[in-house]
BALOBA-1460 file (C-alpha; in Angstrom, 3 decimals):
// residues 162
<rec num="1" residu="m" x="50.929" y="110.515" z="106.115"/>
<rec num="2" residu="p" x="50.135" y="111.163" z="102.428"/>
<rec num="3" residu="e" x="46.407" y="110.167" z="102.053"/>
<rec num="4" residu="a" x="43.593" y="110.360" z="99.521"/>
<rec num="5" residu="s" x="40.174" y="109.367" z="99.840"/>
<rec num="6" residu="l" x="36.828" y="109.461" z="97.551"/>
<rec num="7" residu="e" x="33.187" y="108.558" z="97.588"/>
<rec num="8" residu="i" x="31.655" y="106.084" z="94.914"/>
<rec num="9" residu="c" x="28.346" y="104.318" z="94.252"/>
<rec num="10" residu="f" x="28.662" y="100.496" z="92.949"/>
<rec num="11" residu="n" x="25.486" y="99.434" z="91.521"/>
<rec num="12" residu="l" x="25.918" y="96.148" z="93.451"/>
<rec num="13" residu="p" x="24.036" y="95.060" z="96.870"/>
<rec num="14" residu="l" x="26.194" y="95.787" z="99.862"/>
<rec num="15" residu="v" x="26.321" y="92.041" z="100.709"/>
<rec num="16" residu="s" x="28.296" y="91.533" z="97.362"/>
<rec num="17" residu="v" x="30.532" y="94.686" z="97.713"/>
<rec num="18" residu="w" x="31.495" y="93.287" z="101.554"/>
<rec num="19" residu="g" x="32.417" y="89.716" z="99.973"/>
<rec num="20" residu="f" x="35.038" y="91.155" z="97.792"/>
<rec num="21" residu="i" x="36.787" y="93.788" z="99.777"/>
<rec num="22" residu="s" x="36.824" y="91.631" z="103.137"/>
<rec num="23" residu="d" x="39.127" y="89.189" z="101.002"/>
<rec num="24" residu="l" x="42.606" y="90.957" z="101.719"/>
<rec num="25" residu="k" x="43.708" y="88.759" z="98.601"/>
<rec num="26" residu="n" x="41.139" y="90.971" z="96.360"/>
<rec num="27" residu="i" x="42.448" y="94.337" z="97.802"/>
<rec num="28" residu="a" x="45.882" y="93.532" z="96.770"/>
<rec num="29" residu="s" x="44.863" y="92.094" z="93.254"/>
<rec num="30" residu="c" x="43.475" y="96.060" z="92.897"/>
<rec num="31" residu="l" x="46.855" y="97.633" z="94.050"/>
<rec num="32" residu="r" x="49.340" y="98.641" z="91.171"/>
<rec num="33" residu="f" x="52.496" y="97.946" z="93.178"/>
<rec num="34" residu="i" x="51.574" y="94.398" z="94.130"/>
<rec num="35" residu="g" x="52.787" y="91.592" z="92.157"/>
<rec num="36" residu="r" x="51.560" y="88.313" z="94.220"/>
<rec num="37" residu="v" x="49.963" y="87.112" z="97.075"/>
<rec num="38" residu="e" x="51.504" y="84.606" z="99.430"/>
<rec num="39" residu="k" x="49.514" y="83.049" z="102.065"/>
<rec num="40" residu="t" x="51.401" y="81.819" z="105.376"/>
<rec num="41" residu="v" x="50.271" y="80.013" z="108.195"/>
<rec num="42" residu="d" x="49.217" y="82.792" z="110.388"/>
<rec num="43" residu="s" x="49.160" y="85.772" z="107.402"/>
<rec num="44" residu="l" x="48.798" y="87.148" z="103.945"/>
<rec num="45" residu="i" x="52.019" y="88.252" z="102.514"/>
<rec num="46" residu="w" x="52.214" y="90.757" z="99.592"/>
<rec num="47" residu="k" x="54.880" y="90.942" z="97.407"/>
<rec num="48" residu="v" x="55.909" y="94.393" z="95.946"/>
<rec num="49" residu="k" x="56.481" y="94.989" z="92.450"/>
<rec num="50" residu="v" x="59.756" y="96.842" z="91.102"/>
<rec num="51" residu="p" x="60.348" y="99.674" z="90.919"/>
<rec num="52" residu="m" x="58.458" y="100.447" z="94.178"/>
<rec num="53" residu="s" x="60.361" y="97.387" z="95.832"/>
<rec num="54" residu="i" x="63.660" y="98.932" z="94.696"/>
<rec num="55" residu="t" x="62.725" y="102.564" z="95.809"/>
<rec num="56" residu="t" x="61.144" y="101.809" z="98.752"/>
<rec num="57" residu="r" x="63.503" y="98.840" z="99.810"/>
<rec num="58" residu="t" x="60.795" y="97.055" z="100.964"/>
<rec num="59" residu="s" x="59.862" y="93.738" z="98.923"/>
<rec num="60" residu="v" x="57.225" y="92.372" z="101.019"/>
<rec num="61" residu="l" x="54.386" y="93.479" z="102.744"/>
<rec num="62" residu="k" x="52.224" y="91.595" z="105.960"/>
<rec num="63" residu="s" x="48.776" y="92.467" z="105.217"/>
<rec num="64" residu="e" x="46.128" y="92.382" z="108.198"/>
<rec num="65" residu="i" x="42.155" y="93.524" z="108.687"/>
<rec num="66" residu="t" x="42.632" y="96.449" z="111.609"/>
<rec num="67" residu="e" x="38.949" y="97.016" z="111.994"/>
<rec num="68" residu="i" x="35.761" y="95.504" z="111.165"/>
<rec num="69" residu="e" x="32.112" y="95.991" z="111.302"/>
<rec num="70" residu="e" x="30.540" y="93.465" z="109.511"/>
<rec num="71" residu="k" x="29.074" y="94.857" z="106.241"/>
<rec num="72" residu="k" x="29.695" y="98.528" z="107.229"/>
<rec num="73" residu="t" x="33.227" y="99.430" z="108.054"/>
<rec num="74" residu="l" x="36.847" y="97.504" z="106.941"/>
<rec num="75" residu="s" x="40.113" y="98.868" z="107.543"/>
<rec num="76" residu="w" x="43.537" y="97.080" z="106.676"/>
<rec num="77" residu="t" x="47.142" y="97.592" z="107.119"/>
<rec num="78" residu="a" x="50.322" y="96.620" z="105.011"/>
<rec num="79" residu="r" x="53.285" y="96.837" z="106.584"/>
<rec num="80" residu="g" x="56.870" y="96.298" z="105.462"/>
<rec num="81" residu="e" x="60.587" y="96.984" z="106.813"/>
<rec num="82" residu="h" x="60.144" y="100.747" z="105.552"/>
<rec num="83" residu="l" x="56.446" y="101.097" z="104.102"/>
<rec num="84" residu="k" x="53.320" y="101.242" z="105.594"/>
<rec num="85" residu="w" x="50.023" y="101.049" z="103.535"/>
<rec num="86" residu="s" x="46.514" y="101.346" z="104.738"/>
<rec num="87" residu="g" x="43.170" y="101.389" z="103.490"/>
<rec num="88" residu="r" x="39.476" y="101.786" z="104.651"/>
<rec num="89" residu="f" x="36.064" y="101.235" z="103.022"/>
<rec num="90" residu="d" x="33.021" y="102.859" z="104.860"/>
<rec num="91" residu="l" x="30.128" y="101.250" z="103.553"/>
<rec num="92" residu="e" x="26.163" y="102.043" z="102.969"/>
<rec num="93" residu="e" x="23.335" y="100.757" z="101.365"/>
<rec num="94" residu="i" x="21.730" y="103.309" z="99.851"/>
<rec num="95" residu="e" x="19.224" y="101.582" z="97.175"/>
<rec num="96" residu="d" x="18.281" y="98.205" z="96.464"/>
<rec num="97" residu="k" x="21.219" y="96.857" z="95.112"/>
<rec num="98" residu="k" x="23.199" y="100.080" z="95.493"/>
<rec num="99" residu="t" x="26.163" y="100.624" z="97.693"/>
<rec num="100" residu="r" x="27.709" y="103.723" z="98.574"/>
<rec num="101" residu="a" x="31.453" y="103.601" z="99.448"/>
<rec num="102" residu="k" x="33.967" y="105.896" z="100.961"/>
<rec num="103" residu="i" x="37.337" y="104.533" z="100.277"/>
<rec num="104" residu="r" x="40.791" y="105.976" z="101.918"/>
<rec num="105" residu="l" x="44.359" y="104.949" z="101.265"/>
<rec num="106" residu="e" x="46.917" y="106.077" z="103.412"/>
<rec num="107" residu="v" x="50.664" y="105.216" z="102.823"/>
<rec num="108" residu="a" x="53.875" y="105.936" z="104.876"/>
<rec num="109" residu="g" x="57.524" y="105.828" z="104.769"/>
<rec num="110" residu="l" x="59.015" y="104.166" z="107.888"/>
<rec num="111" residu="g" x="62.336" y="104.709" z="109.861"/>
<rec num="112" residu="p" x="65.038" y="106.583" z="107.787"/>
<rec num="113" residu="m" x="63.594" y="105.903" z="104.539"/>
<rec num="114" residu="a" x="60.210" y="107.926" z="105.153"/>
<rec num="115" residu="m" x="62.536" y="111.118" z="103.836"/>
<rec num="116" residu="i" x="62.569" y="109.456" z="100.393"/>
<rec num="117" residu="i" x="59.241" y="107.550" z="100.556"/>
<rec num="118" residu="n" x="56.636" y="110.113" z="101.832"/>
<rec num="119" residu="p" x="57.260" y="113.329" z="99.586"/>
<rec num="120" residu="t" x="57.017" y="110.854" z="96.699"/>
<rec num="121" residu="a" x="54.244" y="109.461" z="97.849"/>
<rec num="122" residu="a" x="52.429" y="112.354" z="98.319"/>
<rec num="123" residu="l" x="52.704" y="113.106" z="94.696"/>
<rec num="124" residu="q" x="51.572" y="109.347" z="93.690"/>
<rec num="125" residu="i" x="48.953" y="108.721" z="96.470"/>
<rec num="126" residu="k" x="45.812" y="110.310" z="94.283"/>
<rec num="127" residu="n" x="46.832" y="108.275" z="91.148"/>
<rec num="128" residu="q" x="47.422" y="105.310" z="93.352"/>
<rec num="129" residu="l" x="43.654" y="105.867" z="94.939"/>
<rec num="130" residu="k" x="42.624" y="106.431" z="91.053"/>
<rec num="131" residu="y" x="44.096" y="103.033" z="90.037"/>
<rec num="132" residu="f" x="42.712" y="101.028" z="92.969"/>
<rec num="133" residu="v" x="39.010" y="102.225" z="92.414"/>
<rec num="134" residu="e" x="39.443" y="101.809" z="88.595"/>
<rec num="135" residu="q" x="40.384" y="98.049" z="89.600"/>
<rec num="136" residu="l" x="37.859" y="97.524" z="91.916"/>
<rec num="137" residu="k" x="34.917" y="98.850" z="89.172"/>
<rec num="138" residu="k" x="36.632" y="96.590" z="86.851"/>
<rec num="139" residu="r" x="36.286" y="93.614" z="88.947"/>
<rec num="140" residu="f" x="32.647" y="94.572" z="90.367"/>
<rec num="141" residu="e" x="31.835" y="94.685" z="86.337"/>
<rec num="142" residu="e" x="32.198" y="91.079" z="86.559"/>
<rec num="143" residu="l" x="29.961" y="90.747" z="89.037"/>
<rec num="144" residu="g" x="27.514" y="92.874" z="87.491"/>
<rec num="145" residu="d" x="28.104" y="96.694" z="88.163"/>
<rec num="146" residu="s" x="28.288" y="99.914" z="86.380"/>
<rec num="147" residu="s" x="29.448" y="102.309" z="89.177"/>
<rec num="148" residu="t" x="29.367" y="105.979" z="89.276"/>
<rec num="149" residu="p" x="31.151" y="108.620" z="91.148"/>
<rec num="150" residu="t" x="29.278" y="110.640" z="93.158"/>
<rec num="151" residu="g" x="29.589" y="114.577" z="93.006"/>
<rec num="152" residu="s" x="31.141" y="115.955" z="89.962"/>
<rec num="153" residu="q" x="33.902" y="114.554" z="87.726"/>
<rec num="154" residu="n" x="36.316" y="117.200" z="89.008"/>
<rec num="155" residu="d" x="36.436" y="116.736" z="92.336"/>
<rec num="156" residu="i" x="35.790" y="112.930" z="93.463"/>
<rec num="157" residu="f" x="39.187" y="112.588" z="93.750"/>
<rec num="158" residu="h" x="39.481" y="115.538" z="96.483"/>
<rec num="159" residu="d" x="40.916" y="114.618" z="99.849"/>
<rec num="160" residu="m" x="38.056" y="114.323" z="102.885"/>
<rec num="161" residu="s" x="38.322" y="113.143" z="106.195"/>
<rec num="162" residu="y" x="35.797" y="111.055" z="107.848"/>
């Protein structure tokens, strides 16, 4: 399963970062390939944009939180017919009004489409993560943040496991 991870510091209190990421609609709004979100009686449906919806033959993803430890860890999954995206946030308050976040995105093709989706996803996952974090930063700036990556500029988008 292709994945990419990074660590970043947000100049926002942990409670503000948590408040944003614990709403799956906010997560969806930061993903390049999601066009809109619809709430049904029992779930949140993410509508996949063209061309990804055509390439993957998946037009909707049903999202859910899969693990949660209040103000510390949040994992989510968005699954469709041939495609599964998942993500994880591990948060730590490092100073007053500063939050360190380890962020991971994963993607997997499902069934027979995996042979087509996974090689392409492996090439694109780091750019998807970069876009996702840029969107998070924009949204957090609206809340009063100027976030900074930890580590050097050359290696913040390296794969890491935790």
